N, C-alpha and C positions, 0 to 999 in steps of 0.2 A: 566604461559601462560593460558589464559582463554580457556575453552573447547567450541569450536564453532561447534561441530559435530551436525548433523541434526538428531533429534529423533521425529518421528511422534507422540509419546505419549505426547509430550510437547504441542500439539495444544490444544487450549481452545476457549472460546467464547470472547476473547478480554481482558482477565484479566491476561494473562500470562506474562512471563519474556520479558522485552524489550531487544532486541539484539543490542549491540553497537559495535561489532567487528565480524570478519570473512568475508566470501564472501556472496554476495547477494544470490547466489545459495543455500547456506546452511540455509539461514534465513526463507525459505518459511512457530458479536459482538454487541459490544454494542454501541459505539458512533462513527459512521462512516459518512464520508462525502457522500452526495448524490447530484446529479445534481440539484434537487429541492431546496437545501439549498443555492446554490451559486447565488448571485444576480449580481455578476461581478467577475472579476479576483481577487484572494486573494493570498498573499504571506505568506508562513509559513516556519519556521525553522525546519529542520529535527532533531529529538531527537534520533530516532532509528527505529527498526522494531519489530513487534509483530507477533507471530504465531497465526493464528485464524482458526477456523473451522466453517462451517455452513452447513445447509441442503439446497441443491439445490431445489428451489421451483418447478422446472419442472420435475426433475427425482427422487426426494426424497433421493438422495445419499448425504452422507457427503463429503464435499469438503474441502481440506486444502489449505490455502492461506497465504500470507504475507500481513501485513498491515503496512503502513508507519505511524509512530507516530510523531506528531509534538510537539515541545517544548512550543509553545505559545497558543495552543488551546486544548480543551478536546476531539477533534474528531480525528479519524484515517482515512486513505484512503486505502481501499483494493486494492492491486495491481494485474494487469494482466500482461501478457508477454509483451505487448506493453509498458506499463508504466515502467516495470523493464528495458526494453531496453533503454528508455529515460534516466533513472537514470544512467545506465551504460555509455551511451554516454556523459552525463554531468560530472560524477564524477569518473568513473571507477567502477570496480567490488567490491572493498573493502568497507565494511560498515563504517569502522572507517574514511574513507576519505569523507563520506557523512554527518557525524554528524556535526551539526552546520552550514551546508550550507542551503540556502533557495531555494525553488521552488515556482513557481506560479501555482495555480490550476485555471482551467477555465472550463466553461460549453461548451459541444460540443454535437454531436449526432453520433450514430453508428447504424448499423443494427444488431438486435439480431438474435439468431439462427432460429427464426420463420419468419425472413424476414421483420420484422417491424422496422421502425426508432424509436429509443428511445434516451432520453437524457442520457449523461454520464459525468463524471468528467475526465479531462485530466490534465497532468502536463507538464510544460516546464521550461526552464531557466527563472529566473526573468528578467524583463525588466528594 
């Protein structure tokens, strides 16, 4: 049985292990999707999840996140709690049930902590 325990020391800048089993809660760079890169909705197949860390530009603190890795493109999508909730609603909490499934990415907007409207990437079921 594969060890799916969560170890914060495994976080990196997007070059670490791709997680293909375990729970989404356990799975928490370089080539990431941004809203500016999307010209319209895009459908991509889930390959797994990658543990990533980055420095918060506002606080200077290191933050640990999960990124969705796609089988068909060289970019990842950093996940927030909302997107993780969408994945759970679509496929359940088990990562192995998500592998090989497709999601649609689309551009939207949200309010940032400073109260400004900013572009963001969201995901949903494929249409």
